[in-house]
One Martini backbone bead per residue (centre of mass of N, CA, C, O) as a GRO file, in nm:
protein
  234
    1MET     BB    1  -5.103   0.183   0.533
    2PRO     BB    2  -4.881   0.373   0.631
    3LYS     BB    3  -4.735   0.643   0.491
    4GLU     BB    4  -4.428   0.580   0.554
    5GLU     BB    5  -4.442   0.283   0.436
    6SER     BB    6  -4.541   0.361   0.155
    7ILE     BB    7  -4.295   0.530   0.067
    8LYS     BB    8  -4.078   0.311   0.115
    9SER     BB    9  -4.205   0.105  -0.081
   10ASP     BB   10  -4.183   0.285  -0.335
   11ALA     BB   11  -3.880   0.328  -0.331
   12LEU     BB   12  -3.811   0.022  -0.357
   13ALA     BB   13  -3.958  -0.017  -0.632
   14ASN     BB   14  -3.795   0.193  -0.790
   15LEU     BB   15  -3.512   0.068  -0.739
   16ALA     BB   16  -3.573  -0.213  -0.872
   17GLN     BB   17  -3.593  -0.067  -1.170
   18VAL     BB   18  -3.296  -0.026  -1.150
   19PRO     BB   19  -3.015  -0.105  -1.272
   20THR     BB   20  -2.761  -0.248  -1.119
   21GLY     BB   21  -2.532  -0.088  -1.239
   22GLU     BB   22  -2.640   0.194  -1.155
   23VAL     BB   23  -2.631   0.151  -0.859
   24THR     BB   24  -2.334   0.092  -0.831
   25ALA     BB   25  -2.241   0.350  -0.946
   26ALA     BB   26  -2.362   0.536  -0.737
   27ILE     BB   27  -2.217   0.424  -0.488
   28GLU     BB   28  -1.929   0.481  -0.597
   29ARG     BB   29  -1.958   0.786  -0.615
   30GLN     BB   30  -2.020   0.840  -0.321
   31ARG     BB   31  -1.762   0.714  -0.209
   32SER     BB   32  -1.564   0.892  -0.367
   33THR     BB   33  -1.666   1.163  -0.251
   34ARG     BB   34  -1.620   1.102   0.039
   35ASP     BB   35  -1.308   1.058   0.019
   36LEU     BB   36  -1.249   1.342  -0.093
   37ILE     BB   37  -1.351   1.500   0.156
   38ARG     BB   38  -1.181   1.357   0.363
   39SER     BB   39  -0.904   1.444   0.241
   40ALA     BB   40  -0.944   1.744   0.253
   41LEU     BB   41  -0.977   1.755   0.568
   42LEU     BB   42  -0.702   1.613   0.640
   43LYS     BB   43  -0.547   1.856   0.517
   44ARG     BB   44  -0.678   2.121   0.648
   45ILE     BB   45  -0.645   2.082   0.949
   46PRO     BB   46  -0.329   2.079   0.987
   47GLU     BB   47  -0.313   2.362   0.817
   48GLY     BB   48  -0.555   2.561   0.949
   49VAL     BB   49  -0.813   2.609   0.786
   50TYR     BB   50  -0.925   2.467   1.041
   51LEU     BB   51  -1.010   2.540   1.357
   52PRO     BB   52  -1.032   2.487   1.668
   53GLY     BB   53  -1.387   2.471   1.707
   54GLU     BB   54  -1.486   2.471   1.423
   55ARG     BB   55  -1.752   2.485   1.212
   56LEU     BB   56  -1.887   2.252   0.993
   57LYS     BB   57  -2.053   2.286   0.686
   58GLU     BB   58  -2.237   2.099   0.489
   59MET     BB   59  -2.347   2.281   0.270
   60ALA     BB   60  -2.087   2.414   0.184
   61LEU     BB   61  -1.943   2.141   0.102
   62ALA     BB   62  -2.158   2.055  -0.101
   63HIS     BB   63  -2.115   2.295  -0.293
   64GLU     BB   64  -1.812   2.270  -0.342
   65PHE     BB   65  -1.850   1.952  -0.457
   66GLU     BB   66  -2.126   1.905  -0.586
   67VAL     BB   67  -2.323   1.774  -0.355
   68SER     BB   68  -2.464   1.620  -0.129
   69GLN     BB   69  -2.490   1.571   0.222
   70THR     BB   70  -2.417   1.266   0.255
   71PRO     BB   71  -2.101   1.250   0.201
   72VAL     BB   72  -2.042   1.452   0.429
   73ARG     BB   73  -2.150   1.291   0.662
   74GLU     BB   74  -1.967   1.047   0.621
   75ALA     BB   75  -1.694   1.202   0.659
   76PHE     BB   76  -1.756   1.290   0.942
   77ARG     BB   77  -1.781   1.009   1.073
   78GLU     BB   78  -1.489   0.918   1.011
   79LEU     BB   79  -1.354   1.160   1.165
   80GLU     BB   80  -1.475   1.092   1.442
   81THR     BB   81  -1.336   0.814   1.467
   82LEU     BB   82  -1.043   0.952   1.456
   83GLY     BB   83  -1.083   1.241   1.630
   84LEU     BB   84  -1.119   1.521   1.461
   85LEU     BB   85  -1.422   1.513   1.536
   86VAL     BB   86  -1.720   1.683   1.679
   87SER     BB   87  -2.054   1.605   1.789
   88GLU     BB   88  -2.336   1.824   1.867
   89HIS     BB   89  -2.607   1.926   1.992
   90TYR     BB   90  -2.668   2.243   1.846
   91ARG     BB   91  -2.340   2.260   1.727
   92GLY     BB   92  -2.246   2.034   1.559
   93THR     BB   93  -1.949   2.016   1.367
   94ARG     BB   94  -1.617   1.997   1.507
   95VAL     BB   95  -1.294   2.079   1.564
   96ARG     BB   96  -1.054   1.916   1.728
   97GLY     BB   97  -0.853   1.997   1.976
   98ILE     BB   98  -0.479   1.968   1.946
   99SER     BB   99  -0.219   1.980   2.131
  100SER     BB  100   0.118   1.964   2.182
  101GLN     BB  101   0.093   1.835   2.451
  102GLU     BB  102  -0.079   1.589   2.364
  103PHE     BB  103   0.131   1.481   2.173
  104HIS     BB  104   0.358   1.447   2.380
  105ASP     BB  105   0.211   1.262   2.586
  106VAL     BB  106   0.133   1.029   2.388
  107TYR     BB  107   0.416   0.956   2.277
  108GLN     BB  108   0.548   0.897   2.538
  109LEU     BB  109   0.357   0.682   2.640
  110ARG     BB  110   0.388   0.495   2.398
  111GLY     BB  111   0.683   0.426   2.428
  112TYR     BB  112   0.661   0.291   2.708
  113LEU     BB  113   0.427   0.088   2.634
  114GLU     BB  114   0.582  -0.071   2.405
  115GLU     BB  115   0.818  -0.161   2.576
  116ILE     BB  116   0.661  -0.332   2.764
  117ALA     BB  117   0.488  -0.510   2.575
  118VAL     BB  118   0.733  -0.661   2.419
  119GLN     BB  119   0.835  -0.803   2.698
  120LEU     BB  120   0.535  -0.962   2.717
  121ILE     BB  121   0.606  -1.169   2.487
  122PRO     BB  122   0.563  -1.473   2.390
  123LEU     BB  123   0.771  -1.653   2.197
  124ALA     BB  124   0.561  -1.838   2.068
  125LYS     BB  125   0.383  -1.605   1.967
  126LEU     BB  126   0.589  -1.449   1.790
  127LYS     BB  127   0.646  -1.650   1.568
  128ASP     BB  128   0.349  -1.631   1.442
  129ALA     BB  129   0.379  -1.289   1.386
  130ILE     BB  130   0.598  -1.221   1.180
  131ALA     BB  131   0.453  -1.229   0.904
  132SER     BB  132   0.246  -0.988   0.962
  133THR     BB  133   0.463  -0.775   1.022
  134GLU     BB  134   0.602  -0.790   0.743
  135ALA     BB  135   0.340  -0.712   0.584
  136LEU     BB  136   0.312  -0.432   0.706
  137GLN     BB  137   0.582  -0.327   0.604
  138ALA     BB  138   0.516  -0.367   0.306
  139SER     BB  139   0.275  -0.172   0.302
  140MET     BB  140   0.435   0.074   0.361
  141ARG     BB  141   0.621   0.070   0.119
  142ALA     BB  142   0.402   0.077  -0.098
  143ALA     BB  143   0.271   0.350  -0.004
  144ALA     BB  144   0.529   0.519  -0.032
  145LEU     BB  145   0.567   0.480  -0.342
  146THR     BB  146   0.257   0.620  -0.393
  147GLY     BB  147   0.176   0.838  -0.167
  148ASP     BB  148  -0.014   0.681   0.057
  149ALA     BB  149  -0.102   0.803   0.355
  150ASP     BB  150  -0.342   0.637   0.443
  151CYS     BB  151  -0.223   0.356   0.412
  152PHE     BB  152   0.014   0.402   0.591
  153ALA     BB  153  -0.131   0.461   0.845
  154ARG     BB  154  -0.279   0.192   0.877
  155ALA     BB  155  -0.023   0.012   0.881
  156ASN     BB  156   0.120   0.155   1.112
  157THR     BB  157  -0.091   0.111   1.326
  158GLN     BB  158  -0.111  -0.204   1.299
  159PHE     BB  159   0.183  -0.266   1.361
  160HIS     BB  160   0.179  -0.157   1.663
  161ARG     BB  161  -0.077  -0.302   1.768
  162SER     BB  162   0.017  -0.597   1.718
  163ILE     BB  163   0.241  -0.594   1.922
  164VAL     BB  164   0.066  -0.516   2.176
  165ALA     BB  165  -0.130  -0.771   2.140
  166LEU     BB  166   0.088  -0.991   2.232
  167ALA     BB  167   0.064  -0.937   2.507
  168SER     BB  168  -0.026  -1.071   2.815
  169ASN     BB  169  -0.123  -0.776   2.867
  170GLN     BB  170  -0.434  -0.637   2.775
  171MET     BB  171  -0.439  -0.344   2.904
  172LEU     BB  172  -0.241  -0.219   2.703
  173LEU     BB  173  -0.428  -0.212   2.465
  174LYS     BB  174  -0.650  -0.031   2.590
  175VAL     BB  175  -0.461   0.210   2.619
  176TRP     BB  176  -0.359   0.234   2.328
  177ASP     BB  177  -0.649   0.294   2.209
  178SER     BB  178  -0.704   0.553   2.384
  179LEU     BB  179  -0.477   0.741   2.227
  180GLU     BB  180  -0.534   0.772   1.925
  181ILE     BB  181  -0.308   0.690   1.712
  182GLY     BB  182  -0.428   0.700   1.433
  183MET     BB  183  -0.488   1.002   1.428
  184LEU     BB  184  -0.201   1.114   1.504
  185SER     BB  185  -0.053   0.984   1.275
  186ARG     BB  186  -0.202   1.126   1.044
  187LEU     BB  187  -0.110   1.410   1.117
  188ASN     BB  188   0.186   1.364   1.095
  189LEU     BB  189   0.178   1.264   0.793
  190GLN     BB  190   0.083   1.519   0.674
  191LYS     BB  191   0.372   1.662   0.745
  192ASN     BB  192   0.539   1.386   0.605
  193GLU     BB  193   0.496   1.283   0.311
  194LYS     BB  194   0.805   1.309   0.199
  195LYS     BB  195   0.890   1.067   0.434
  196LEU     BB  196   0.771   0.784   0.387
  197ARG     BB  197   1.020   0.600   0.313
  198SER     BB  198   1.179   0.654   0.572
  199LEU     BB  199   0.955   0.563   0.768
  200ALA     BB  200   0.940   0.273   0.666
  201GLU     BB  201   1.248   0.193   0.735
  202ILE     BB  202   1.240   0.242   1.047
  203HIS     BB  203   1.104  -0.052   1.096
  204GLN     BB  204   1.313  -0.267   1.031
  205PRO     BB  205   1.469  -0.302   1.305
  206ILE     BB  206   1.214  -0.408   1.451
  207VAL     BB  207   1.179  -0.664   1.287
  208ASP     BB  208   1.465  -0.786   1.327
  209SER     BB  209   1.440  -0.804   1.633
  210LEU     BB  210   1.196  -0.989   1.648
  211LYS     BB  211   1.326  -1.222   1.486
  212SER     BB  212   1.561  -1.261   1.710
  213GLY     BB  213   1.411  -1.216   2.009
  214ASP     BB  214   1.491  -0.920   2.111
  215LEU     BB  215   1.297  -0.754   2.324
  216GLN     BB  216   1.465  -0.532   2.460
  217LYS     BB  217   1.554  -0.397   2.196
  218THR     BB  218   1.272  -0.352   2.075
  219GLY     BB  219   1.178  -0.163   2.300
  220VAL     BB  220   1.377   0.061   2.249
  221LEU     BB  221   1.301   0.118   1.949
  222LEU     BB  222   1.008   0.201   2.007
  223ARG     BB  223   1.065   0.427   2.192
  224GLU     BB  224   1.240   0.595   2.000
  225HIS     BB  225   1.033   0.620   1.774
  226ALA     BB  226   0.830   0.787   1.936
  227PHE     BB  227   1.033   1.012   2.028
  228SER     BB  228   1.111   1.125   1.736
  229PHE     BB  229   0.840   1.317   1.733
  230LEU     BB  230   0.900   1.534   1.953
  231LYS     BB  231   1.107   1.728   1.799
  232ASP     BB  232   0.862   1.842   1.593
  233LEU     BB  233   0.736   1.998   1.816
  234PRO     BB  234   0.638   2.324   1.921
   0.00000   0.00000   0.00000
């Protein structure tokens, strides 16, 4: 047996001897640490603790949180998926720069795109989607009550994405996804965590308009909702 396979086999054998409860507890600890590091970075990046282009050092963060580098790498990968970090060979993991102009352009395009998308929703399809739309609104309210900005951001992103996904033109959804709305929404919410409750309620007129079947009005509300974030940009 090759040496590498022998080492792997021994490791698996040793793991098998560890009680299942201990393995589960270890996995949960690592997941909890990963989430803690991710949350810390999500807070520090918008606050300017780490500047655009700055390299994040795995070892330094591992020392800070008194963990191995594994949960740090996992947190990095999640934030790469969100578009907050970029990793390059020989350059490490760095903070992705997002300018005010990029925020402005994305939210402006998002407003027009969602206005168009909602007017292309077949009414028969809309009727079946109302319940899930209301459920996502309820998720935002619940997250706002507990101050869970991460949960709020996920529900908020899914709320808008699910509406765009109903449109008969599926190219609109591809364009919407390319705008990295989830990542930008999370950055905006980081600056507005004290306003979560009011932000949750802003979606109620959109839900009411959808339920009434007035897609033209819903489109205007979605556009105005997206544009409302533009006034807060520097």
